[in-house]
C-alpha positions in Angstrom: 0.0 0.0 0.0 1.4 3.4 -1.1 2.6 5.6 1.7 2.6 2.9 4.3 5.4 4.2 6.6 6.9 2.4 9.6 4.7 4.3 12.1 1.6 3.3 10.2 2.7 -0.4 10.1 3.3 -0.1 13.9 -0.2 1.3 14.5 -1.8 -1.4 12.4 0.1 -4.1 14.3 -0.8 -2.7 17.7 -4.5 -2.3 16.8 -4.6 -5.9 15.5 -3.2 -7.3 18.8 -5.5 -5.0 20.9 -8.5 -6.1 18.9 -7.7 -9.7 19.3 -7.5 -9.3 23.1 -10.8 -7.4 23.2 -12.6 -9.9 20.9 -11.3 -12.9 22.8 -11.9 -11.9 26.4 -14.3 -9.0 26.0 -12.2 -6.2 27.5 -8.6 -5.2 28.1 -7.6 -3.7 24.8 -7.0 -0.3 26.4 -4.3 -1.9 28.5 -2.5 -3.1 25.4 -3.4 -0.5 22.8 -3.0 2.9 24.5 0.4 2.4 26.1 1.9 0.9 23.0 0.4 3.5 20.6 1.7 6.2 22.9 5.3 5.0 22.4 5.1 6.2 18.8 2.2 8.7 18.7 1.2 11.7 20.9 -1.4 10.7 23.5 -3.8 13.1 21.8 -3.7 10.8 18.8 -3.2 7.5 20.5 -6.3 7.8 22.9 -8.8 8.9 20.2 -7.6 6.0 17.9 -8.1 3.6 20.8 -11.6 4.9 21.4 -12.6 4.9 17.7 -11.3 1.3 17.4 -13.4 0.4 20.5 -16.5 1.7 18.8 -15.9 -0.4 15.7 -15.0 -3.5 17.6 -18.1 -3.2 19.9 -20.3 -2.5 16.9 -19.1 -5.5 15.0 -19.5 -7.8 18.0 -23.0 -6.6 18.9 -24.1 -7.2 15.3 -22.5 -10.7 15.3 -23.8 -11.8 18.7 -26.7 -9.6 19.7 -28.7 -12.7 20.8 -26.1 -13.3 23.5 -26.5 -9.9 25.2 -28.0 -9.8 28.7 -30.2 -6.8 27.8 -31.5 -6.0 31.3 -28.0 -6.2 32.8 -26.5 -4.1 29.9 -29.2 -1.4 30.4 -28.7 -1.1 34.2 -24.9 -1.1 33.8 -25.1 1.8 31.3 -27.5 3.8 33.5 -25.6 3.3 36.7 -22.3 4.1 35.0 -23.6 7.5 34.0 -24.0 8.3 37.7 -20.4 7.4 38.3 -18.8 9.4 35.5 -19.0 12.8 37.3 -17.4 11.4 40.4 -14.6 10.0 38.3 -14.0 13.3 36.6 -13.9 15.0 40.0 -11.5 12.3 41.2 -9.3 13.0 38.2 -9.1 16.7 39.0 -9.0 16.7 42.8 -7.6 13.3 44.0 -4.1 12.0 44.3 -3.6 10.0 41.1 -0.8 7.8 42.5 -2.8 6.8 45.6 -6.0 6.1 43.7 -4.1 3.9 41.2 -2.4 2.0 43.9 -5.6 1.3 45.8 -7.5 0.3 42.5 -4.6 -1.9 41.4 -4.4 -3.7 44.8 -8.2 -4.2 45.0 -8.5 -5.5 41.4 -5.4 -7.8 41.6 -6.4 -9.0 45.1 -9.9 -9.9 44.1 -8.7 -11.7 41.0 -6.0 -13.6 42.8 -8.5 -14.7 45.4 -11.0 -15.7 42.7 -8.4 -17.9 41.0 -8.3 -20.0 44.2 -10.7 -22.9 44.6 -11.8 -21.6 48.0 -13.7 -18.8 46.3 -15.9 -20.8 44.0 -18.9 -21.0 46.2 -19.1 -17.2 46.6 -19.2 -16.2 42.9 -22.7 -17.0 41.7 -24.6 -13.9 42.8 -27.2 -12.2 40.6 -28.1 -9.6 43.2 -29.2 -6.3 41.6 -26.9 -4.4 44.1 -23.9 -6.0 42.5 -25.1 -4.9 39.1 -25.6 -1.3 40.1 -22.3 -1.2 42.0 -20.4 -2.6 39.0 -21.9 0.0 36.7 -21.3 2.9 39.1 -17.6 1.8 39.7 -17.2 1.4 35.9 -18.4 5.0 35.4 -16.0 6.3 38.1 -13.0 4.5 36.5 -14.1 5.5 33.0 -14.4 9.2 34.0 -11.1 9.2 35.8 -8.9 6.9 33.7 -10.9 5.7 30.7 -10.7 2.2 32.3 -14.3 1.0 32.4 -13.6 -2.7 32.0 -12.5 -4.2 35.3 -15.7 -3.7 37.3 -17.8 -5.0 34.4 -15.5 -8.0 34.1 -15.7 -8.7 37.8 -19.5 -8.6 37.7 -19.7 -10.9 34.7 -17.6 -13.5 36.5 -19.8 -13.1 39.6 -22.9 -13.8 37.4 -21.1 -16.8 35.8 -22.0 -15.6 32.3 -21.0 -17.9 29.5 -18.0 -16.6 27.5 -20.4 -15.6 24.7 -22.7 -13.7 27.0 -19.8 -12.1 28.8 -18.2 -10.9 25.5 -21.5 -9.7 23.9 -22.9 -7.9 27.0 -19.8 -6.0 27.7 -19.7 -4.8 24.1 -23.2 -3.5 24.3 -22.0 -1.3 27.2 -18.7 -0.4 25.5 -20.5 0.6 22.3 -22.4 3.5 24.0 -19.6 4.4 26.3 -17.0 4.6 23.6 -19.3 6.6 21.3 -19.7 9.1 24.0 -16.0 9.4 24.4 -15.4 9.7 20.7 -18.0 12.5 20.5 -16.1 14.2 23.2 -12.8 14.0 21.4 -14.4 15.4 18.2 -16.0 18.2 20.2 -12.7 19.4 21.7 -11.0 19.3 18.3 -8.8 16.2 18.7 -9.9 14.5 15.5 -7.4 15.0 12.7 -6.6 13.8 9.1 -3.7 11.8 10.6 -6.0 10.0 13.0 -8.5 9.3 10.1 -5.6 7.8 8.0 -4.4 5.5 10.8 -8.0 4.4 11.5 -8.7 3.5 7.9 -5.4 1.7 7.5 -6.2 -0.3 10.7 -9.8 -1.4 9.7 -8.7 -4.7 7.9 -6.8 -5.7 11.0 -9.8 -4.8 13.2 -12.0 -7.1 11.2 -9.5 -9.9 11.3 -9.0 -9.5 15.0 -12.7 -9.6 15.7 -13.3 -12.7 13.7 -10.2 -14.6 15.1 -11.0 -13.5 18.6 -14.6 -14.7 18.2 -13.2 -18.2 17.3 -10.9 -18.1 20.4 -13.8 -17.0 22.6 -16.0 -19.9 21.5 -13.3 -22.4 22.3 -13.1 -21.2 25.9 -15.4 -23.0 28.3 -16.3 -22.7 32.0 -13.6 -22.3 34.5 -10.9 -22.0 31.8 -12.6 -18.8 30.5 -12.9 -17.3 34.0 -9.3 -18.1 34.7 -8.3 -16.1 31.6 -10.4 -13.2 32.7 -9.0 -13.2 36.2 -5.4 -13.4 34.8 -6.2 -10.3 32.6 -7.5 -8.5 35.7 -4.4 -9.4 37.7 -2.3 -7.9 34.8 -4.4 -4.7 34.9 -4.0 -4.4 38.7 -0.3 -4.9 38.4 0.0 -2.2 35.7 -1.9 0.3 37.9 0.3 -0.5 40.9 3.5 -0.1 38.8 2.2 3.3 37.5 1.5 4.4 41.1 5.0 3.4 42.2 6.6 5.3 39.3 4.5 8.5 39.9 
């Protein structure tokens, strides 16, 4: 392809890997995509690309697997997260970033490590509405503060013992609306550029491939094996947050 420079090739590769992670597990592409893109691009370009890709991924998955969506849960997660976003924004402007990241990292990693142990299995089958509202609210707080909506939703999905297909599809219904709101915000403040459009268009084939391959991986995961993968991803996210707090 004419004009395909090394930076463009790098962006395409990162987006492909991030899409594969998101399509397989249902979340976590921000942990992969944004830091790696930021190594070669300004964060004002890297973050909007990640959000735009998130909209495309979520849209493709919702179209593919809309029958698997837990509609009531997705609706309440979206509504309760809207209540948490203002608190997250306030936390971003007023709170101690390092302290908050350290606490979040330890809580997320600690819960996930505990859940990986067999001793926790009898405690992870709750469908209590309070868990649902709490997960949505916490997701809104984390999304408003750090753009990291996924961990509370992933924890709730494991507590509900959703199948891998329900887990993947329901989270995408949430991410579709959340990411669209974020994308509109980036456009509104003037962060959309011709360079960003070019990278996004070049990455589209990789996004489609990543979604399809990730779907195949997702459907091969069953029961405890899938939840162990989710918990391992959450441990990684928690570890990254703690490392960021230590370096701050």
